[in-house]
C-alpha positions, 0 to 999 in steps of 0.5 A: 500500500505504501508503494502505491501511495508513493506512486500516486503522489509522484504522478500527481506532482509531475505537472507541478515539478515540471513547471518549477524546474529551471526555465526554458520549458516549452510548457508542453507538459501534462496537466498536473494529476491528469494523464492524456488519453493520447499521450504515452507519457512525458519525455524530458528534453534538455538542449545545451544553449542558444548561442553556439548555434541558432539550430537549438531554439530555432529548429530543434525545439519546435521540430522535437516537440512536433515529432514527439507529439506525432509519436503520442508523447508529450515533452518538457523541453528546456534549455541549459543556457550553456550552464552546467549547474542549470543543466543538472538542476533541470535534469534533477527536476525532470527525474523527480517529475517521473518523466518516462525518458530523457533526451539530452544534448550534453554540455560536456561528457562528465556532467552529462554522465552524472545526469545519466547515472542519476536517471538510470538510478531512477529507472529512466532511460536516457538517449544522447541526442546529437552529441555522444556522452563519453562514459555516460552509457546512454541507451541509444545515440541519435545523430549524424555521421559526424566524421562524414560531416568533417569529411564534407567540410574538408572536401569542400575546402579542398574543392574551393582551394583547387577551384582557385588554383591553390594546390598547396599551402597552409590551412587554419583549423578553427575547431569546436569545443574541446568538451564536445565529442562531435567537435573531435569527430568533425576535426578527425574528418576534415583534418585527414582530408586536408592533409591527404590533399597535400595541404599543411595545417599551420594553426589548430585551435579549439574554441571553448563552448563553440563561442563565436565571439571567442572564436573570432578573437582566437582567429584574430590572434592566429591571423597576426601570428601567421601574418595572414599567410595561409590559404584557407580556414576550416571552421567547424560551424557556420557561427565560427565561419562567420566570425572568421569572415568578419575578420577577413573582411576587415583585411579586405580578404573576404571571399579571397580566402576560402572559409568553411562551416556547417549547419546551413543556417540563414547567415551561412547560406547568405555567405555561400551565395555571396561567395564569402563562405565556400561550403556549409553542411546541412543536417536535417534537424527534422530527420534527426528529431523524427528519428529520436521520437521514433526510437524513444517511443519504441523504447518507452513502449517496451519494444526493445527489438523495434528500437534496436532495429532502428539503431542500425549503426554503433558508435565507439565510446572512447572512454569505456571502449564500448559500442553505443547503439546508434542512428547516424544520419547522412549529412548534405554538403551545401555550395552556392548551387544547391542552397535551394535543397535546404529550402526545399527540405523546409529548414528555411525560406527564400524570404529569410535568405534573400533579404538584400538587393545583393542577395536577391541578385545572387538568389536569382543567379543560383535558382533560390526562390 
């Protein structure tokens, strides 16, 4: 009887605890004390920040909410705001509220692993979304093939350099956060492609927390140290690429030194069209969100075989040396001539990209409408 009473009290407190957890919730939690006839339960989702990339709030939040609703699950989506303490307190609130599962994008593997350990102790399964938590032991990992993302960045830079007739020379690598396993995999991909193509790496710099302001300052230091003597910049995402382009522009070199990126956000696409960024890499958040919702729904319903069937890949956890069952989606390299592919997929609109007379001219030239 005591166990039944405690369970009833826990269910009754779900809505209240979800509302009092740290801010950033999408408000889509179940009514306190009531269950939804169409809902298989509530899934707690923690996004990392709003600064490292526009995708987390502009794309992942609404698309995850829609995907989980379609799968019959409610969501409590909150953003940690780049704060490890807030990340942990959000997780603790979700665990106390008795969510059916958690989907996390860690800020670093150590704090992410601590959250997974607490969730496991409460019998709540955790899925790593987009970033693998090293040493965490998540049930599944849903992301893109991040080494392939890096290879696309490297191939794009090499293509742009060779199109300009530059067959050799030094390249600057402006990498993502040293605490993000994705950044390690991106670098693994582009570093090998660049070196194999005969270019040297004259500067190799990680950017803490993917912060574009910090990245711009670090690149400025590199530019001074190298006296501007490099032929290209492998920037690990569009925000970092934008910071590089801004500083090259101050030297009159924007569009003259190829710069890479990824995420294919509006500003990245605009730089592609204007020729100041040579490549971005599109990762369909809609596909990623749908994959996450599908595997979570099967896991929650007890369909382990069905969930395993979706996880057709494995990713090596380099800390535990164990394989994590994974869904790894294919990235799409984006150049000037296929910007329209991103728009066709619904990630943005021509109106959001073609915002100035110069951009409208470029959009017409490259068939963006």
